[in-house]
GULUMVEX-325339 format. One record per residue: residue in three letters; x, y, z of N, C-alpha, C, O in turn; residue number from 1. Coordinates in pm, whole numbers, plus 50000, padded with zeros to 5 digits. Example, Ala and Ser with C-alpha at 12.3 -4.5 7.8 and 13.67 -1.06 7.14 Angstrom:
! residues 2
     r      nx      ny      nz     cax     cay     caz      cx      cy      cz      ox      oy      oz     k
   ALA   51319   49431   50780   51230   49550   50780   51320   49670   50780   51424   49668   50846     1
   SER   51285   49775   50708   51367   49894   50714   51290   50003   50787   51341   50114   50804     2
! end
This chain:
! residues 175
     r      nx      ny      nz     cax     cay     caz      cx      cy      cz      ox      oy      oz     k
   UNK   60999   77423   42094   60933   77455   42010   60799   77325   42019   60816   77204   42009     1
   UNK   60678   77393   42041   60567   77254   42024   60522   77223   41884   60531   77318   41806     2
   UNK   60474   77107   41835   60426   77045   41749   60311   77131   41691   60247   77206   41764     3
   UNK   60279   77118   41525   60146   77113   41482   60062   77032   41524   60083   76911   41525     4
   UNK   59962   77083   41561   59874   76961   41622   59789   76865   41485   59694   76907   41420     5
   UNK   59857   76725   41469   59771   76643   41374   59654   76644   41405   59627   76682   41519     6
   UNK   59536   76599   41307   59436   76496   41368   59393   76412   41268   59367   76449   41153     7
   UNK   59385   76299   41308   59351   76188   41259   59194   76203   41179   59117   76277   41240     8
   UNK   59146   76147   41065   59050   76191   40978   59045   75996   40918   59090   75947   40814     9
   UNK   58954   75910   41067   58978   75768   40960   58864   75760   40831   58856   75671   40747    10
   UNK   58801   75850   40840   58695   75809   40719   58790   75843   40600   58793   75759   40510    11
   UNK   58858   75941   40589   58930   75954   40459   59092   75892   40470   59167   75904   40374    12
   UNK   59134   75831   40590   59261   75730   40608   59339   75846   40601   59426   75820   40518    13
   UNK   59361   76001   40660   59455   76054   40647   59472   76172   40787   59397   76189   40883    14
   UNK   59571   76223   40758   59612   76321   40892   59570   76487   40853   59567   76526   40736    15
   UNK   59549   76549   40938   59524   76707   40898   59622   76804   40972   59617   76796   41095    16
   UNK   59672   76855   40943   59703   77015   41019   59550   77067   41039   59458   77069   40957    17
   UNK   59554   77114   41186   59483   77185   41251   59489   77334   41268   59587   77398   41305    18
   UNK   59368   77381   41234   59424   77523   41270   59347   77594   41405   59237   77540   41408    19
   UNK   59355   77682   41508   59327   77717   41609   59229   77811   41552   59266   77915   41499    20
   UNK   59099   77776   41562   59002   77874   41552   58982   78035   41609   58918   78130   41564    21
   UNK   59027   78027   41671   59018   78212   41797   59179   78240   41681   59182   78363   41678    22
   UNK   59295   78193   41599   59379   78288   41597   59357   78276   41478   59356   78384   41419    23
   UNK   59331   78163   41398   59363   78144   41223   59494   78047   41201   59517   77967   41111    24
   UNK   59577   78088   41326   59734   78045   41282   59706   77873   41337   59616   77835   41412    25
   UNK   59799   77799   41279   59806   77609   41285   59814   77612   41438   59904   77675   41494    26
   UNK   59738   77558   41494   59747   77443   41635   59825   77445   41639   59892   77463   41536    27
   UNK   59897   77425   41794   59991   77399   41846   59967   77332   42016   59866   77365   42077    28
   UNK   60057   77249   42071   60046   77240   42207   59962   77091   42233   59945   77046   42346    29
   UNK   59933   77052   42162   59877   76876   42164   60033   76793   42088   60031   76723   41987    30
   UNK   60118   76818   42146   60223   76731   42074   60207   76585   42116   60257   76500   42043    31
   UNK   60137   76545   42237   60126   76376   42258   60061   76353   42151   60097   76293   42050    32
   UNK   59962   76402   42179   59841   76390   42039   59909   76325   41909   59905   76210   41865    33
   UNK   59978   76447   41860   60035   76469   41750   60163   76325   41720   60186   76260   41618    34
   UNK   60207   76322   41823   60285   76211   41835   60220   76051   41847   60258   75951   41786    35
   UNK   60129   76061   41930   60037   75913   41849   59964   75911   41725   59902   75813   41685    36
   UNK   59971   76020   41667   59879   75980   41512   60008   75934   41468   60029   75816   41441    37
   UNK   60117   76048   41460   60243   75995   41344   60289   75806   41391   60306   75721   41304    38
   UNK   60300   75778   41535   60304   75642   41587   60261   75570   41563   60319   75468   41526    39
   UNK   60087   75586   41573   60032   75467   41474   60010   75453   41356   59999   75340   41307    40
   UNK   59999   75566   41284   59916   75561   41143   60030   75594   41031   60003   75647   40923    41
   UNK   60190   75547   41082   60283   75541   40986   60375   75407   40976   60453   75358   41058    42
   UNK   60337   75363   40835   60352   75243   40840   60504   75180   40892   60599   75201   40817    43
   UNK   60534   75083   41051   60612   75033   41088   60699   74904   40966   60650   74811   40902    44
   UNK   60800   74940   40974   60849   74780   40879   60837   74661   40931   60895   74627   41034    45
   UNK   60760   74587   40862   60745   74442   40933   60858   74368   40959   60948   74376   40876    46
   UNK   60876   74293   41062   60971   74207   41121   60962   74107   40994   60867   74092   40918    47
   UNK   61104   74036   40993   61133   73922   40884   61033   73819   40892   60991   73772   40786    48
   UNK   60982   73771   41017   60894   73663   40979   60764   73707   41002   60688   73610   41013    49
   UNK   60668   73888   41023   60585   73887   40993   60518   73797   40839   60592   73732   40765    50
   UNK   60391   73810   40822   60310   73774   40695   60260   73860   40619   60143   73880   40648    51
   UNK   60306   73939   40509   60239   74044   40476   60129   74036   40422   60133   73942   40342    52
   UNK   60007   74098   40423   59846   74106   40412   59866   74059   40246   59811   73950   40231    53
   UNK   59920   74103   40135   59908   74075   40011   59995   73944   39938   59987   73909   39820    54
   UNK   60067   73894   40028   60119   73777   40000   60285   73828   39893   60343   73772   39801    55
   UNK   60304   73930   39951   60413   73988   39854   60526   74018   39925   60508   73959   40032    56
   UNK   60657   74087   39931   60767   74135   40018   60779   74253   40052   60852   74290   40144    57
   UNK   60717   74319   39989   60690   74471   40044   60662   74509   40201   60548   74518   40246    58
   UNK   60790   74533   40283   60773   74528   40424   60731   74638   40455   60694   74649   40572    59
   UNK   60720   74753   40370   60692   74884   40393   60811   74964   40506   60933   74974   40505    60
   UNK   60724   75003   40581   60803   75104   40698   60846   75240   40639   60800   75287   40535    61
   UNK   60950   75308   40727   61056   75399   40709   61197   75360   40623   61265   75273   40678    62
   UNK   61249   75413   40492   61337   75363   40457   61491   75356   40624   61558   75263   40667    63
   UNK   61484   75484   40659   61577   75507   40759   61564   75414   40893   61621   75432   41001    64
   UNK   61463   75299   40853   61465   75235   40974   61489   75044   40934   61468   74950   41010    65
   UNK   61530   75042   40815   61613   74948   40728   61696   74864   40802   61699   74745   40834    66
   UNK   61787   75001   40826   61946   74914   40912   61954   74932   41054   62051   74890   41117    67
   UNK   61813   75019   41134   61807   75021   41265   61838   74929   41335   61880   74972   41443    68
   UNK   61839   74776   41328   61869   74704   41414   61976   74678   41429   62019   74669   41543    69
   UNK   62084   74647   41284   62198   74637   41270   62285   74756   41340   62389   74711   41388    70
   UNK   62274   74846   41352   62346   74958   41437   62299   75023   41542   62364   75118   41586    71
   UNK   62200   74990   41592   62163   74972   41694   62134   74884   41803   62125   74916   41922    72
   UNK   62119   74766   41749   62057   74671   41812   61929   74619   41830   61834   74689   41795    73
   UNK   61906   74490   41885   61756   74440   41919   61692   74551   42003   61747   74577   42110    74
   UNK   61588   74616   41970   61509   74672   42052   61511   74859   42038   61473   74943   42119    75
   UNK   61574   74876   41900   61625   74973   41822   61456   75042   41796   61350   74986   41770    76
   UNK   61490   75173   41815   61325   75215   41787   61316   75260   41674   61411   75302   41607    77
   UNK   61193   75254   41639   61147   75232   41474   61000   75344   41451   60900   75352   41524    78
   UNK   61029   75415   41336   60875   75479   41326   60780   75409   41286   60807   75309   41220    79
   UNK   60653   75438   41313   60508   75358   41266   60461   75273   41406   60477   75280   41527    80
   UNK   60391   75186   41302   60352   75056   41357   60295   74983   41240   60278   75005   41120    81
   UNK   60273   74894   41319   60276   74714   41230   60116   74705   41218   60057   74600   41195    82
   UNK   60058   74822   41236   59861   74796   41233   59875   74750   41074   59825   74639   41052    83
   UNK   59928   74808   40971   59895   74739   40851   59892   74626   40809   59853   74593   40698    84
   UNK   59951   74526   40928   59950   74405   40889   59810   74352   40857   59771   74273   40771    85
   UNK   59745   74421   40958   59592   74350   41006   59471   74404   40925   59359   74399   40977    86
   UNK   59493   74472   40756   59418   74493   40711   59326   74382   40662   59204   74389   40651    87
   UNK   59413   74268   40630   59317   74143   40580   59282   74020   40697   59259   73904   40664    88
   UNK   59283   74064   40818   59312   73970   40900   59089   73953   40945   59016   74051   40957    89
   UNK   59064   73875   40952   58945   73806   40996   58930   73900   41197   59022   73933   41272    90
   UNK   58792   73912   41213   58757   73959   41287   58722   73843   41426   58610   73812   41468    91
   UNK   58857   73795   41476   58817   73749   41576   58887   73756   41696   58978   73833   41664    92
   UNK   58906   73728   41809   58999   73761   41926   59119   73805   41944   59158   73886   42027    93
   UNK   59201   73724   41829   59336   73702   41815   59378   73842   41735   59491   73884   41761    94
   UNK   59326   73890   41675   59347   74013   41556   59327   74128   41723   59396   74229   41725    95
   UNK   59280   74114   41784   59223   74228   41872   59398   74248   41990   59467   74342   42028    96
   UNK   59398   74120   42002   59511   74038   42098   59658   74129   42012   59735   74204   42073    97
   UNK   59664   74108   41912   59784   74195   41781   59764   74268   41751   59868   74332   41729    98
   UNK   59634   74349   41715   59660   74555   41735   59715   74618   41888   59794   74712   41896    99
   UNK   59672   74567   41972   59694   74566   42078   59851   74581   42143   59894   74680   42201   100
   UNK   59922   74454   42115   60072   74432   42105   60107   74536   42022   60170   74627   42076   101
   UNK   60067   74552   41840   60098   74658   41774   60097   74809   41862   60203   74850   41909   102
   UNK   59988   74876   41876   59998   75018   41979   60082   75037   42064   60159   75132   42076   103
   UNK   60071   74957   42121   60204   74906   42257   60347   75006   42229   60407   75105   42270   104
   UNK   60353   74857   42088   60527   74864   42050   60491   74991   41995   60536   75075   42073   105
   UNK   60418   75062   41875   60418   75190   41808   60431   75295   41930   60492   75397   41897   106
   UNK   60391   75293   42049   60398   75377   42174   60521   75359   42234   60579   75460   42274   107
   UNK   60586   75224   42252   60660   75234   42318   60771   75349   42331   60764   75398   42443   108
   UNK   60835   75385   42282   60947   75481   42256   60890   75626   42301   60968   75721   42291   109
   UNK   60774   75646   42346   60798   75757   42459   60814   75717   42599   60835   75805   42682   110
   UNK   60809   75635   42624   60833   75599   42781   60991   75549   42829   61035   75524   42941   111
   UNK   61070   75546   42662   61201   75536   42669   61264   75596   42827   61198   75668   42902   112
   UNK   61363   75563   42847   61420   75682   42960   61485   75806   42857   61489   75914   42917   113
   UNK   61524   75810   42745   61596   75910   42683   61487   76020   42676   61491   76136   42716   114
   UNK   61392   75954   42616   61259   76065   42607   61161   76149   42741   61130   76262   42779   115
   UNK   61141   76019   42773   61062   76050   42903   60936   76109   42877   60885   76142   42985   116
   UNK   60862   76138   42778   60724   76171   42741   60623   76188   42798   60562   76295   42806   117
   UNK   60571   76013   42875   60495   76005   42941   60548   75898   43037   60655   75839   43021   118
   UNK   60449   75875   43156   60519   75750   43245   60444   75617   43197   60490   75508   43231   119
   UNK   60355   75623   43136   60281   75533   43083   60182   75564   43039   60136   75679   43043   120
   UNK   60104   75418   42966   60001   75390   42861   59903   75310   42905   59941   75200   42945   121
   UNK   59780   75335   42910   59673   75235   42910   59628   75197   42806   59658   75286   42726   122
   UNK   59572   75120   42754   59573   75054   42571   59438   74978   42568   59435   74863   42611   123
   UNK   59342   75028   42525   59247   74915   42490   59160   74944   42369   59096   75045   42338   124
   UNK   59182   74789   42287   59136   74747   42163   59013   74707   42149   58989   74619   42232   125
   UNK   58908   74735   42069   58768   74665   42071   58739   74702   41943   58786   74792   41873   126
   UNK   58635   74602   41915   58555   74610   41758   58462   74731   41772   58403   74757   41876   127
   UNK   58452   74807   41653   58366   74912   41698   58267   74958   41506   58301   74999   41395   128
   UNK   58141   74918   41573   58058   74914   41455   58005   75034   41389   57910   75093   41441   129
   UNK   58054   75076   41280   58061   75178   41188   57934   75242   41212   57936   75343   41283   130
   UNK   57810   75200   41161   57688   75216   41148   57586   75210   41320   57463   75220   41323   131
   UNK   57637   75199   41390   57560   75248   41528   57695   75324   41621   57680   75425   41690   132
   UNK   57775   75278   41610   57921   75356   41689   57924   75296   41848   57974   75349   41947   133
   UNK   57839   75140   41835   57888   75046   41965   58015   74977   41951   58060   74933   41845   134
   UNK   58066   74970   42055   58188   74889   42075   58178   74772   42136   58089   74767   42221   135
   UNK   58266   74636   42113   58254   74564   42210   58365   74463   42180   58398   74459   42061   136
   UNK   58443   74367   42280   58513   74318   42283   58496   74165   42146   58564   74121   42053   137
   UNK   58355   74131   42215   58340   74002   42114   58280   74038   41964   58166   74084   41972   138
   UNK   58318   74029   41863   58214   74078   41766   58130   74027   41729   58098   74055   41614   139
   UNK   58035   73910   41811   57972   73859   41768   57859   73927   41853   57746   73879   41858   140
   UNK   57899   74052   41927   57804   74078   42028   57777   74248   41919   57739   74359   41957   141
   UNK   57811   74207   41804   57793   74324   41731   57723   74264   41564   57786   74290   41461   142
   UNK   57610   74195   41557   57569   74120   41457   57536   74191   41332   57455   74283   41320   143
   UNK   57629   74121   41218   57580   74203   41092   57629   74336   41073   57584   74401   40979   144
   UNK   57729   74394   41159   57756   74504   41117   57926   74511   41044   58015   74427   41056   145
   UNK   57927   74606   40989   58040   74675   40936   58177   74684   41067   58194   74782   41140   146
   UNK   58255   74567   41069   58340   74628   41190   58440   74669   41195   58507   74596   41121   147
   UNK   58511   74754   41243   58615   74847   41243   58693   74769   41357   58657   74660   41400   148
   UNK   58789   74830   41394   58871   74846   41511   58880   74940   41555   58901   75038   41485   149
   UNK   58869   74948   41697   58864   75054   41751   58984   75072   41888   59013   74972   41953   150
   UNK   59059   75235   41928   59168   75176   42031   59099   75300   42132   59009   75376   42094   151
   UNK   59155   75302   42254   59137   75418   42342   59245   75411   42399   59269   75306   42460   152
   UNK   59338   75512   42398   59499   75544   42493   59477   75658   42552   59448   75770   42509   153
   UNK   59510   75586   42730   59581   75689   42786   59684   75700   42840   59732   75608   42906   154
   UNK   59761   75858   42819   59907   75868   42875   59842   75934   42965   59747   76009   42990   155
   UNK   59995   75831   43036   60001   75903   43208   60099   75988   43272   60179   75951   43358   156
   UNK   60089   76101   43227   60224   76211   43236   60295   76217   43408   60228   76189   43507   157
   UNK   60419   76254   43412   60492   76261   43525   60411   76309   43632   60405   76259   43744   158
   UNK   60338   76426   43585   60295   76552   43729   60079   76473   43713   59975   76537   43723   159
   UNK   60096   76347   43691   59957   76274   43769   59881   76335   43627   59834   76240   43564   160
   UNK   59861   76434   43575   59752   76436   43473   59765   76263   43360   59835   76162   43357   161
   UNK   59663   76314   43298   59648   76254   43190   59582   76305   43044   59511   76405   43037   162
   UNK   59621   76205   42906   59549   76231   42808   59519   76131   42762   59597   76036   42765   163
   UNK   59390   76125   42704   59305   76070   42626   59334   76059   42489   59373   76160   42430   164
   UNK   59317   75929   42416   59332   75942   42289   59213   75856   42235   59209   75737   42266   165
   UNK   59101   75918   42145   59025   75790   42093   59059   75758   41941   59042   75854   41866   166
   UNK   59090   75680   41902   59067   75639   41722   58972   75506   41700   58997   75385   41705   167
   UNK   58848   75581   41673   58767   75471   41625   58654   75549   41474   58579   75647   41475   168
   UNK   58680   75474   41388   58800   75351   41377   58918   75368   41375   58957   75467   41314   169
   UNK   59044   75260   41453   59199   75279   41443   59157   75216   41273   59178   75294   41180   170
   UNK   59124   75138   41257   59137   75042   41109   59025   74992   41055   58940   74952   41135   171
   UNK   59004   74985   40948   58912   74920   40901   58931   74816   40792   59035   74753   40808   172
   UNK   58853   74776   40674   58906   74691   40597   58912   74537   40635   58969   74454   40563   173
   UNK   58845   74505   40760   58894   74369   40769   58756   74236   40709   58636   74218   40692   174
   UNK   58874   74181   40700   58793   74026   40628   58673   74026   40689   58591   73937   40665   175
! end
């Protein structure tokens, strides 16, 4: 049974179910995009050595992941991404590197042998100017902008086809 399509709204910071305009029923058949939305925009449990943005001790995450490593061992799949850890980071190249690491970590489960939803992914993160829609890897190319993080993901299916998803902004509220 296909998943109901979730569409991410960065401006509202939420996902919503979509309707098929022709039938008025829930839109289905976009399982990969829905899996990307859930994987990227659910808060993954922070690693014990991660710095929590507000200085607190709440590592967030799904309660079911709390003992995942103890039960399944290192490399256990967890729900969501650690992108939330970037919420107070500065707009510097190191933040883009971490964002790409967190995105790859969040979607890695789809390439696991037990799942094999896709053969692999291309991931690229860049800064995004909310006012003009311009993208740049170096934030200096977007002077005076309200910068946000954008991400493009291309999923390579086993049949050779590709599915592209663009999240811009992926994340905002950078220091």
